[in-house]
All heavy atoms as an XYZ file, in Angstrom:
826
protein
N     -56.351      8.853     -0.774
C     -56.240     10.263     -0.418
C     -54.753     10.509     -0.046
O     -54.088      9.641      0.493
C     -57.146     10.513      0.776
C     -57.020     11.921      1.310
S     -58.646     12.477      1.857
C     -58.403     14.200      1.790
N     -54.327     11.699     -0.359
C     -52.932     12.065     -0.025
C     -52.895     12.980      1.213
O     -53.782     13.803      1.418
C     -52.251     12.746     -1.197
C     -52.020     11.783     -2.366
C     -51.262     12.395     -3.479
O     -51.185     13.623     -3.647
N     -50.655     11.577     -4.316
N     -51.823     12.762      1.985
C     -51.619     13.551      3.190
C     -50.176     14.065      3.228
O     -49.257     13.412      2.761
C     -51.802     12.649      4.450
C     -53.201     12.153      4.597
C     -53.660     11.011      3.943
C     -54.149     12.824      5.394
C     -54.947     10.563      4.091
C     -55.431     12.392      5.527
C     -55.845     11.256      4.881
O     -57.139     10.790      5.006
N     -50.047     15.255      3.816
C     -48.715     15.842      4.055
C     -48.377     15.599      5.527
O     -49.156     15.952      6.413
C     -48.760     17.333      3.784
C     -47.475     18.110      4.179
C     -46.313     17.718      3.270
C     -47.718     19.603      4.074
N     -47.250     14.970      5.767
C     -46.700     14.817      7.105
C     -45.536     15.768      7.185
O     -44.484     15.542      6.582
C     -46.250     13.354      7.380
C     -47.407     12.405      7.189
C     -45.670     13.252      8.777
C     -47.010     10.918      7.315
N     -45.702     16.840      7.945
C     -44.669     17.837      8.115
C     -43.827     17.522      9.371
O     -44.395     17.244     10.438
C     -45.277     19.242      8.338
O     -46.086     19.575      7.204
N     -42.535     17.555      9.216
C     -41.623     17.309     10.352
C     -41.270     18.650     10.965
O     -40.745     19.527     10.303
C     -40.344     16.568      9.863
C     -39.387     16.384     11.038
C     -40.711     15.259      9.179
N     -41.586     18.821     12.275
C     -41.390     20.033     12.960
C     -40.194     19.849     13.929
O     -40.166     18.888     14.703
C     -42.659     20.420     13.771
C     -42.443     21.718     14.545
C     -43.842     20.489     12.855
N     -39.238     20.781     13.839
C     -38.036     20.652     14.669
C     -37.796     21.989     15.374
O     -38.198     23.035     14.880
C     -36.867     20.289     13.802
C     -35.647     19.801     14.529
N     -35.713     19.037     15.655
C     -34.345     19.975     14.280
C     -34.475     18.760     16.066
N     -33.637     19.325     15.257
N     -37.117     21.910     16.542
C     -36.867     23.120     17.299
C     -35.392     23.284     17.693
O     -35.051     24.022     18.608
C     -37.731     23.178     18.550
C     -37.469     22.018     19.503
O     -36.614     21.160     19.199
O     -38.117     21.966     20.556
N     -34.526     22.563     17.007
C     -33.093     22.630     17.275
C     -32.377     22.997     15.964
O     -32.872     22.707     14.890
C     -32.540     21.289     17.746
C     -33.263     20.726     18.969
C     -32.912     21.452     20.233
O     -31.782     21.830     20.440
N     -33.925     21.677     21.072
N     -31.185     23.544     16.066
C     -30.393     23.871     14.882
C     -29.692     22.630     14.317
O     -29.247     22.630     13.178
C     -29.337     24.927     15.238
N     -29.670     21.544     15.076
C     -28.977     20.357     14.643
C     -29.722     19.585     13.568
O     -30.963     19.640     13.499
C     -28.765     19.437     15.853
O     -29.996     19.052     16.395
N     -28.978     18.908     12.749
C     -29.564     18.036     11.730
C     -29.762     16.643     12.335
O     -29.381     16.391     13.457
C     -28.641     17.947     10.522
C     -28.364     19.274      9.813
C     -27.352     19.075      8.693
C     -29.664     19.833      9.265
N     -30.366     15.756     11.560
C     -30.581     14.411     12.035
C     -29.251     13.695     12.287
O     -28.271     13.886     11.549
C     -31.411     13.616     11.008
N     -29.225     12.881     13.317
C     -28.070     12.087     13.615
C     -27.951     10.900     12.647
O     -28.928     10.594     11.964
C     -28.115     11.532     15.063
O     -29.219     10.543     15.099
C     -28.319     12.628     16.095
N     -26.790     10.263     12.583
C     -26.697      9.064     11.721
C     -27.729      7.984     12.087
O     -28.290      7.339     11.196
C     -25.265      8.571     11.975
C     -24.501      9.808     12.361
C     -25.467     10.637     13.116
N     -28.020      7.846     13.359
C     -29.010      6.853     13.775
C     -30.413      7.241     13.286
O     -31.204      6.401     12.870
C     -29.008      6.706     15.294
C     -27.740      6.094     15.865
C     -26.612      7.120     16.029
O     -26.829      8.349     15.905
O     -25.462      6.664     16.202
N     -30.726      8.564     13.383
C     -32.005      9.040     12.895
C     -32.142      8.860     11.386
O     -33.163      8.466     10.869
C     -32.222     10.483     13.300
C     -32.452     10.680     14.794
C     -32.334     12.087     15.310
O     -31.794     12.955     14.571
O     -32.782     12.347     16.415
N     -31.050      9.167     10.672
C     -31.053      8.967      9.177
C     -31.324      7.507      8.866
O     -32.108      7.194      7.964
C     -29.702      9.403      8.576
C     -29.624     10.840      8.270
N     -30.373     11.463      7.293
C     -28.823     11.815      8.813
C     -30.076     12.741      7.273
N     -29.159     12.987      8.159
N     -30.699      6.608      9.580
C     -30.888      5.176      9.329
C     -32.340      4.779      9.594
O     -32.959      4.025      8.809
C     -29.951      4.330     10.204
N     -32.936      5.245     10.691
C     -34.329      4.966     11.020
C     -35.281      5.546      9.960
O     -36.265      4.930      9.556
C     -34.676      5.455     12.410
N     -34.953      6.768      9.496
C     -35.783      7.383      8.450
C     -35.700      6.578      7.159
O     -36.705      6.354      6.479
C     -35.318      8.847      8.214
C     -35.667      9.699      9.446
C     -35.966      9.427      6.951
C     -34.983     11.068      9.456
N     -34.522      6.087      6.801
C     -34.362      5.249      5.609
C     -35.223      3.975      5.701
O     -35.886      3.599      4.736
C     -32.909      4.878      5.391
C     -32.053      6.041      4.887
O     -32.626      7.057      4.437
O     -30.828      5.926      4.981
N     -35.225      3.345      6.883
C     -36.072      2.166      7.084
C     -37.539      2.506      6.953
O     -38.312      1.796      6.265
C     -35.776      1.523      8.469
C     -36.816      0.446      8.813
C     -34.363      0.959      8.510
N     -37.957      3.594      7.515
C     -39.347      4.038      7.400
C     -39.696      4.358      5.952
O     -40.752      3.941      5.446
C     -39.583      5.292      8.304
C     -40.975      5.809      8.204
C     -42.056      5.105      8.657
C     -41.215      7.071      7.677
C     -43.358      5.604      8.587
C     -42.493      7.600      7.599
C     -43.582      6.851      8.058
N     -38.825      5.064      5.234
C     -39.075      5.366      3.830
C     -39.225      4.084      3.001
O     -40.097      3.968      2.154
C     -37.948      6.231      3.247
C     -37.962      7.648      3.774
O     -38.976      8.112      4.322
N     -36.858      8.360      3.613
N     -38.355      3.127      3.256
C     -38.425      1.829      2.543
C     -39.761      1.158      2.817
O     -40.390      0.590      1.890
C     -37.270      0.913      2.933
C     -35.917      1.375      2.458
O     -35.880      2.226      1.520
O     -34.897      0.890      2.953
N     -40.205      1.206      4.063
C     -41.505      0.569      4.397
C     -42.655      1.296      3.678
O     -43.584      0.637      3.183
C     -41.692      0.618      5.922
C     -42.977     -0.083      6.320
C     -43.025     -0.283      7.834
N     -44.339     -0.799      8.205
C     -45.402     -0.032      8.422
N     -45.318      1.286      8.334
N     -46.561     -0.579      8.730
N     -42.636      2.627      3.656
C     -43.651      3.387      2.930
C     -43.691      2.964      1.472
O     -44.792      2.769      0.898
C     -43.395      4.890      3.028
C     -43.668      5.561      4.356
C     -43.258      7.050      4.270
C     -45.127      5.461      4.776
N     -42.545      2.828      0.857
C     -42.475      2.445     -0.533
C     -43.001      1.000     -0.740
O     -43.792      0.753     -1.670
C     -41.050      2.605     -1.056
C     -40.645      4.049     -1.143
C     -39.160      4.248     -1.473
O     -38.526      3.332     -1.993
N     -38.631      5.401     -1.157
N     -42.591      0.088      0.084
C     -42.978     -1.324     -0.029
C     -44.476     -1.478      0.159
O     -45.089     -2.280     -0.553
C     -42.223     -2.184      1.025
O     -40.821     -2.033      0.817
C     -42.627     -3.621      0.968
N     -45.069     -0.724      1.071
C     -46.514     -0.846      1.353
C     -47.393      0.021      0.450
O     -48.603      0.038      0.620
C     -46.787     -0.468      2.827
C     -46.088     -1.372      3.837
C     -46.682     -2.724      3.852
C     -46.033     -3.575      4.953
N     -46.604     -4.880      5.061
N     -46.791      0.760     -0.506
C     -47.569      1.543     -1.434
C     -48.067      2.897     -0.907
O     -48.947      3.493     -1.494
N     -47.496      3.387      0.178
C     -47.914      4.671      0.739
C     -47.033      5.852      0.213
O     -47.400      6.984      0.361
C     -47.826      4.682      2.270
C     -48.784      3.685      2.894
N     -50.126      3.816      2.851
C     -48.530      2.532      3.580
C     -50.686      2.799      3.509
N     -49.739      2.001      3.930
N     -45.882      5.542     -0.294
C     -44.904      6.559     -0.702
C     -45.392      7.379     -1.914
O     -45.828      6.806     -2.905
C     -43.592      5.896     -1.076
C     -42.516      6.810     -1.539
C     -42.284      7.207     -2.827
C     -41.522      7.442     -0.745
N     -41.211      8.035     -2.856
C     -40.696      8.204     -1.607
C     -41.250      7.448      0.599
C     -39.633      8.960     -1.142
C     -40.182      8.198      1.067
C     -39.393      8.929      0.186
N     -45.339      8.677     -1.800
C     -45.543      9.570     -2.940
C     -44.260     10.421     -3.139
O     -43.660     10.352     -4.208
C     -46.754     10.508     -2.758
C     -46.857     11.505     -3.900
C     -48.034      9.709     -2.602
N     -43.803     11.078     -2.102
C     -42.628     11.937     -2.179
C     -42.191     12.304     -0.742
O     -43.055     12.393      0.151
C     -42.963     13.184     -2.984
C     -41.793     14.102     -3.196
C     -40.808     13.800     -4.133
C     -41.666     15.263     -2.461
C     -39.732     14.641     -4.317
C     -40.613     16.137     -2.653
C     -39.631     15.807     -3.582
N     -40.922     12.578     -0.571
C     -40.445     13.028      0.746
C     -39.155     13.814      0.548
O     -38.495     13.688     -0.489
C     -40.208     11.841      1.684
N     -38.849     14.625      1.553
C     -37.591     15.350      1.474
C     -37.266     16.057      2.785
O     -38.183     16.398      3.535
N     -36.004     16.277      2.995
C     -35.539     17.072      4.129
C     -35.235     18.476      3.592
O     -34.939     18.677      2.417
N     -35.284     19.472      4.482
C     -35.054     20.848      4.091
C     -33.828     21.400      4.799
O     -33.484     21.023      5.891
C     -36.294     21.698      4.441
C     -37.598     21.293      3.803
C     -38.750     22.075      4.372
C     -37.515     21.458      2.292
N     -33.177     22.343      4.131
C     -32.059     23.019      4.706
C     -32.533     23.928      5.852
O     -33.727     24.134      6.014
C     -31.321     23.868      3.617
N     -31.610     24.435      6.618
C     -31.921     25.275      7.775
C     -32.728     26.495      7.374
O     -32.596     26.998      6.276
C     -30.627     25.701      8.484
N     -33.577     27.028      8.269
C     -34.407     28.203      7.956
C     -33.604     29.402      7.498
O     -34.129     30.186      6.698
C     -35.151     28.479      9.308
C     -35.115     27.214     10.028
C     -33.856     26.533      9.616
N     -32.417     29.576      8.001
C     -31.630     30.768      7.587
C     -31.174     30.726      6.134
O     -30.671     31.703      5.594
C     -30.459     31.033      8.507
C     -29.425     29.903      8.517
O     -29.633     28.890      7.838
O     -28.408     30.063      9.222
N     -31.439     29.628      5.414
C     -31.127     29.553      3.980
C     -32.347     29.951      3.142
O     -32.245     30.003      1.910
C     -30.730     28.098      3.582
O     -31.844     27.226      3.769
C     -29.513     27.648      4.399
N     -33.467     30.241      3.774
C     -34.695     30.584      3.043
C     -34.637     31.938      2.415
O     -33.954     32.842      2.854
C     -35.896     30.510      4.013
N     -35.391     32.101      1.331
C     -35.630     33.379      0.674
C     -37.140     33.528      0.545
O     -37.833     32.626      0.081
C     -34.989     33.448     -0.707
O     -33.594     33.173     -0.572
C     -35.198     34.798     -1.359
N     -37.671     34.663      1.007
C     -39.105     34.948      0.951
C     -39.378     35.932     -0.135
O     -38.714     36.965     -0.255
C     -39.580     35.481      2.306
C     -41.064     35.817      2.274
C     -39.295     34.496      3.432
N     -40.378     35.593     -0.989
C     -40.815     36.494     -2.060
C     -42.235     36.912     -1.811
O     -43.054     36.084     -1.466
C     -40.709     35.800     -3.425
C     -39.291     35.441     -3.877
C     -38.908     34.079     -3.414
C     -39.171     35.640     -5.310
N     -42.524     38.207     -2.029
C     -43.866     38.681     -1.865
C     -44.142     39.606     -3.064
O     -43.674     40.724     -3.147
C     -44.034     39.482     -0.564
C     -45.456     39.928     -0.322
O     -46.317     39.749     -1.227
O     -45.735     40.445      0.763
N     -44.960     39.061     -4.000
C     -45.287     39.801     -5.216
C     -46.780     40.098     -5.273
O     -47.324     40.288     -6.361
C     -44.805     39.052     -6.447
C     -44.743     39.919     -7.683
O     -44.435     41.105     -7.578
N     -45.023     39.326     -8.831
N     -47.430     40.109     -4.125
C     -48.885     40.312     -4.114
C     -49.319     41.641     -4.670
O     -50.332     41.736     -5.338
C     -49.432     40.144     -2.707
C     -49.346     38.724     -2.190
C     -49.836     38.597     -0.823
N     -48.845     39.235      0.087
C     -48.959     39.321      1.376
N     -50.009     38.785      2.002
N     -48.039     39.897      2.110
N     -48.547     42.701     -4.437
C     -48.940     44.004     -4.957
C     -48.120     44.417     -6.184
O     -48.127     45.573     -6.568
C     -48.856     45.055     -3.855
C     -47.451     45.244     -3.312
O     -46.505     44.647     -3.856
O     -47.271     46.049     -2.359
N     -47.364     43.465     -6.722
C     -46.567     43.736     -7.898
C     -45.215     44.388     -7.597
O     -44.447     44.668     -8.514
N     -44.899     44.599     -6.318
C     -43.658     45.251     -5.947
C     -42.462     44.267     -6.016
O     -41.323     44.667     -6.125
C     -43.750     45.851     -4.554
N     -42.762     42.951     -5.905
C     -41.730     41.955     -6.001
C     -40.680     42.042     -4.899
O     -39.488     42.040     -5.186
N     -41.105     42.093     -3.653
C     -40.182     42.194     -2.536
C     -39.528     40.849     -2.259
O     -40.190     39.822     -2.159
C     -40.878     42.701     -1.274
C     -39.943     42.966     -0.124
S     -40.718     43.826      1.256
C     -41.838     42.585      1.856
N     -38.207     40.810     -2.112
C     -37.448     39.617     -1.827
C     -36.629     39.870     -0.577
O     -35.894     40.875     -0.482
C     -36.504     39.251     -2.993
C     -35.676     38.019     -2.671
C     -37.297     39.042     -4.281
N     -36.745     38.945      0.420
C     -35.961     39.082      1.626
C     -35.295     37.761      1.980
O     -35.832     36.689      1.706
C     -36.861     39.547      2.850
O     -37.937     38.611      2.972
C     -37.385     40.920      2.628
N     -34.137     37.833      2.589
C     -33.427     36.661      3.033
C     -33.969     36.202      4.399
O     -34.427     37.007      5.178
C     -31.942     36.911      3.159
C     -31.283     37.098      1.818
O     -31.788     36.568      0.822
O     -30.272     37.835      1.757
N     -33.869     34.916      4.619
C     -34.275     34.387      5.936
C     -35.687     33.873      5.927
O     -36.435     34.023      4.980
N     -36.075     33.230      7.013
C     -37.417     32.617      7.077
C     -38.520     33.662      7.142
O     -38.305     34.789      7.555
C     -37.366     31.806      8.384
C     -36.334     32.507      9.201
C     -35.325     33.058      8.241
N     -39.709     33.248      6.717
C     -40.893     34.102      6.741
C     -41.292     34.426      8.186
O     -41.644     35.546      8.489
C     -42.045     33.403      6.034
C     -43.343     34.175      6.076
C     -43.486     35.372      5.406
C     -44.394     33.717      6.829
C     -44.669     36.095      5.451
C     -45.602     34.420      6.877
C     -45.726     35.601      6.221
N     -41.203     33.433      9.032
C     -41.537     33.595     10.432
C     -40.325     33.424     11.316
O     -39.525     32.511     11.096
C     -42.584     32.573     10.895
C     -43.941     32.625     10.229
C     -44.792     31.446     10.662
C     -44.648     33.909     10.591
N     -40.174     34.243     12.294
C     -39.144     34.043     13.306
C     -39.813     33.154     14.380
O     -40.707     33.595     15.079
C     -38.680     35.355     13.936
C     -37.945     36.266     12.927
C     -36.608     35.653     12.487
O     -35.962     34.914     13.247
O     -36.223     35.922     11.320
N     -39.372     31.920     14.478
C     -39.990     30.972     15.371
C     -38.972     30.003     15.895
O     -37.982     29.694     15.214
C     -41.126     30.247     14.625
O     -41.630     29.201     15.395
N     -39.233     29.462     17.067
C     -38.352     28.426     17.612
C     -38.493     27.153     16.819
O     -37.520     26.420     16.615
C     -38.674     28.207     19.092
C     -37.786     27.232     19.768
C     -38.095     27.103     21.243
C     -37.195     26.070     21.860
N     -37.499     25.822     23.267
N     -39.697     26.865     16.352
C     -39.949     25.645     15.591
C     -39.976     25.969     14.086
O     -40.360     27.064     13.719
C     -41.259     25.005     15.993
C     -41.266     24.514     17.415
C     -42.561     23.840     17.811
O     -43.632     24.248     17.312
O     -42.516     22.929     18.618
N     -39.544     24.981     13.298
C     -39.539     25.203     11.843
C     -39.760     23.894     11.110
O     -39.652     22.821     11.674
C     -38.211     25.811     11.427
C     -36.983     24.956     11.673
C     -36.513     24.112     10.668
C     -36.334     24.969     12.881
C     -35.435     23.301     10.880
C     -35.250     24.183     13.104
C     -34.775     23.308     12.114
O     -33.692     22.530     12.337
N     -40.128     24.004      9.849
C     -40.341     22.849      9.006
C     -38.991     22.275      8.605
O     -38.213     22.944      7.900
C     -41.159     23.250      7.771
C     -41.486     22.120      6.779
C     -42.348     21.057      7.451
C     -42.198     22.693      5.551
N     -38.678     21.060      9.059
C     -37.388     20.425      8.793
C     -37.456     19.468      7.608
O     -36.427     19.134      7.023
C     -36.910     19.712     10.025
N     -38.635     18.972      7.302
C     -38.782     18.025      6.202
C     -40.234     17.611      6.092
O     -41.095     18.132      6.843
N     -40.498     16.673      5.198
C     -41.888     16.257      4.988
C     -41.967     14.946      4.247
O     -40.998     14.510      3.587
C     -42.633     17.334      4.177
C     -42.064     17.531      2.788
C     -42.503     16.819      1.704
C     -40.979     18.409      2.620
C     -41.933     16.946      0.464
C     -40.415     18.580      1.363
C     -40.886     17.821      0.284
N     -43.115     14.324      4.366
C     -43.504     13.189      3.555
C     -44.842     13.532      2.908
O     -45.720     14.105      3.566
C     -43.725     11.917      4.365
C     -42.489     11.264      4.899
C     -41.688     10.399      4.213
C     -41.972     11.315      6.222
N     -40.689      9.959      5.044
C     -40.845     10.525      6.295
C     -42.364     12.008      7.368
C     -40.074     10.360      7.422
C     -41.589     11.861      8.518
C     -40.488     11.024      8.544
N     -45.046     13.150      1.683
C     -46.397     13.124      1.054
C     -46.677     11.642      0.900
O     -45.919     10.910      0.273
C     -46.388     13.854     -0.295
C     -47.781     13.732     -0.925
C     -46.008     15.323     -0.114
N     -47.776     11.221      1.519
C     -48.143      9.813      1.507
C     -49.511      9.615      0.886
O     -50.329     10.530      0.839
C     -48.114      9.212      2.930
C     -49.163      9.864      3.847
C     -46.690      9.273      3.518
C     -49.448      9.121      5.115
N     -49.763      8.407      0.524
C     -51.097      7.960      0.074
C     -51.613      7.025      1.168
O     -50.923      6.096      1.598
C     -50.960      7.189     -1.253
C     -52.222      6.801     -1.899
C     -52.920      7.984     -2.557
O     -52.273      8.821     -3.165
O     -54.167      8.014     -2.481
N     -52.833      7.299      1.634
C     -53.479      6.461      2.658
C     -54.964      6.448      2.440
O     -55.527      7.417      1.937
C     -53.146      7.025      4.065
N     -55.610      5.323      2.752
C     -57.038      5.233      2.492
C     -57.885      6.150      3.370
O     -58.998      6.500      2.977
C     -57.374      3.743      2.740
C     -56.255      3.252      3.648
C     -55.079      4.084      3.295
N     -57.368      6.507      4.549
C     -58.148      7.378      5.431
C     -57.200      8.025      6.462
O     -56.020      7.694      6.553
C     -59.266      6.625      6.125
C     -58.810      5.394      6.900
O     -57.788      5.481      7.635
O     -59.438      4.341      6.767
N     -57.756      8.921      7.259
C     -56.994      9.647      8.254
C     -56.384      8.749      9.318
O     -55.275      8.948      9.781
C     -57.829     10.754      8.920
C     -57.115     11.616      9.971
C     -55.939     12.358      9.360
C     -58.124     12.613     10.564
N     -57.137      7.698      9.709
C     -56.593      6.808     10.744
C     -55.292      6.142     10.289
O     -54.337      6.053     11.049
C     -57.642      5.716     11.081
C     -58.836      6.242     11.859
O     -58.681      7.324     12.488
O     -59.886      5.631     11.829
N     -55.229      5.705      9.049
C     -54.002      5.084      8.521
C     -52.923      6.157      8.450
O     -51.755      5.910      8.794
C     -54.250      4.418      7.156
C     -52.942      3.956      6.535
C     -55.236      3.265      7.315
N     -53.262      7.349      7.977
C     -52.287      8.416      7.856
C     -51.707      8.775      9.246
O     -50.475      8.988      9.369
C     -52.931      9.692      7.259
N     -52.536      8.821     10.290
C     -52.047      9.109     11.616
C     -51.139      7.994     12.145
O     -50.158      8.283     12.811
C     -53.247      9.324     12.571
C     -54.053     10.592     12.293
C     -55.275     10.618     13.226
C     -53.214     11.847     12.427
N     -51.483      6.750     11.818
C     -50.616      5.637     12.294
C     -49.267      5.753     11.582
O     -48.205      5.602     12.252
C     -51.281      4.319     11.936
C     -50.484      3.119     12.339
C     -51.157      1.807     12.035
C     -50.291      0.665     12.538
N     -50.278     -0.447     11.703
N     -49.257      6.036     10.314
C     -47.978      6.185      9.584
C     -47.192      7.402     10.121
O     -45.989      7.356     10.230
C     -48.225      6.313      8.103
C     -48.774      5.053      7.427
C     -49.253      5.364      6.000
C     -47.720      3.949      7.424
N     -47.905      8.466     10.382
C     -47.242      9.676     10.944
C     -46.605      9.393     12.293
O     -45.501      9.855     12.567
C     -48.245     10.822     11.051
N     -47.255      8.578     13.122
C     -46.673      8.238     14.424
C     -45.368      7.436     14.218
O     -44.418      7.671     14.920
C     -47.682      7.422     15.248
N     -45.379      6.532     13.224
C     -44.171      5.779     12.899
C     -43.085      6.718     12.382
O     -41.905      6.565     12.717
C     -44.479      4.681     11.919
C     -45.389      3.599     12.468
C     -45.820      2.630     11.410
O     -45.181      2.494     10.359
O     -46.842      1.929     11.666
N     -43.460      7.684     11.556
C     -42.501      8.650     11.037
C     -41.934      9.533     12.126
O     -40.738      9.833     12.144
N     -42.772      9.946     13.074
C     -42.300     10.744     14.211
C     -41.256      9.999     15.000
O     -40.207     10.548     15.403
C     -43.474     11.122     15.098
O     -43.059     11.775     16.261
N     -41.513      8.723     15.218
C     -40.554      7.924     15.980
C     -39.279      7.730     15.184
O     -38.184      7.856     15.769
C     -41.162      6.539     16.283
C     -40.289      5.694     17.147
C     -40.955      4.411     17.584
C     -40.021      3.673     18.507
N     -40.683      2.608     19.220
N     -39.361      7.527     13.857
C     -38.184      7.328     13.059
C     -37.266      8.552     13.027
O     -36.073      8.447     13.172
C     -38.574      6.918     11.657
N     -37.880      9.733     12.883
C     -37.055     10.938     12.758
C     -36.828     11.624     14.097
O     -36.041     12.596     14.172
C     -37.658     11.909     11.758
S     -39.191     12.703     12.247
N     -37.494     11.150     15.157
C     -37.311     11.692     16.521
C     -37.713     13.160     16.557
O     -37.014     13.983     17.164
C     -35.864     11.472     16.983
C     -35.753     11.660     18.469
O     -36.686     11.403     19.235
N     -34.595     12.158     18.890
N     -38.796     13.507     15.881
C     -39.317     14.868     15.823
C     -40.843     14.835     15.918
O     -41.479     13.808     15.642
C     -38.944     15.547     14.505
C     -37.506     15.456     14.051
C     -36.639     16.463     14.722
N     -35.298     16.544     14.150
C     -34.256     15.754     14.450
N     -34.429     14.793     15.290
N     -33.074     15.958     13.946
N     -41.437     15.979     16.248
C     -42.890     16.118     16.153
C     -43.250     16.162     14.683
O     -42.466     16.609     13.846
C     -43.360     17.435     16.784
C     -43.183     17.473     18.282
C     -43.887     18.666     18.895
C     -43.330     19.977     18.468
N     -43.877     21.148     19.177
N     -44.437     15.699     14.370
C     -44.973     15.809     13.000
C     -46.395     16.335     13.024
O     -47.096     16.208     14.060
C     -44.911     14.456     12.235
C     -43.477     13.958     12.110
C     -45.800     13.426     12.854
N     -46.776     16.946     11.936
C     -48.152     17.421     11.737
C     -48.712     16.746     10.484
O     -47.998     16.618      9.504
C     -48.159     18.927     11.517
C     -49.528     19.500     11.188
C     -49.487     20.963     10.826
O     -49.254     21.271      9.638
O     -49.661     21.787     11.709
N     -49.945     16.295     10.548
C     -50.604     15.591      9.406
C     -51.726     16.482      8.891
O     -52.555     16.981      9.655
C     -51.198     14.252      9.851
C     -51.893     13.576      8.678
C     -50.116     13.362     10.454
N     -51.721     16.693      7.556
C     -52.810     17.479      6.945
C     -53.171     16.802      5.627
O     -52.289     16.487      4.791
C     -52.363     18.895      6.659
C     -52.097     19.684      7.950
C     -51.525     21.008      7.715
N     -52.520     21.904      7.120
C     -52.255     23.150      6.759
N     -51.062     23.650      6.912
N     -53.193     23.882      6.219
N     -54.460     16.631      5.347
C     -54.910     16.076      4.095
C     -54.789     17.125      2.972
O     -54.958     18.325      3.190
C     -56.362     15.674      4.312
C     -56.835     16.561      5.434
C     -55.601     16.888      6.267
N     -54.503     16.627      1.767
C     -54.586     17.482      0.601
C     -56.067     17.671      0.239
O     -56.852     16.769      0.397
C     -53.862     16.864     -0.606
C     -52.367     17.082     -0.552
C     -51.553     16.193      0.103
C     -51.807     18.191     -1.190
C     -50.155     16.380      0.140
C     -50.428     18.384     -1.161
C     -49.616     17.480     -0.495
N     -56.383     18.861     -0.238
C     -57.768     19.080     -0.681
C     -58.004     18.407     -2.005
O     -57.107     18.379     -2.864
C     -58.018     20.608     -0.836
C     -57.893     21.400      0.441
C     -58.021     22.924      0.127
C     -58.944     20.998      1.443
N     -59.173     17.873     -2.176
C     -59.527     17.217     -3.450
C     -59.686     18.277     -4.486
O     -60.178     19.386     -4.216
C     -60.806     16.396     -3.260
N     -59.320     17.970     -5.710
C     -59.570     18.934     -6.731
C     -58.521     18.952     -7.685
O     -58.052     19.177     -8.602
């Protein structure tokens, strides 16, 4: 089963060199153990562009969709046999990046 581990951050700062190094070690471990699917860091929320074409008007606005103190800073998509393993890996990822994380399973289909 695949899980999304979302990295939640509440500061404007990027990861420190020490955090980058710890994230690299964690990423290597995910790959070695067969859990790695995909991961990435995201630019700051003020670089976002929001598109809304639900009614065909095609509205485009600069900036994040939500004004919030917390934002999505990055993510991992992992493969894990169950939620318990995914949560254990997420705890390790949280420690590596020094941020809160949220774990959500992908829907089958």
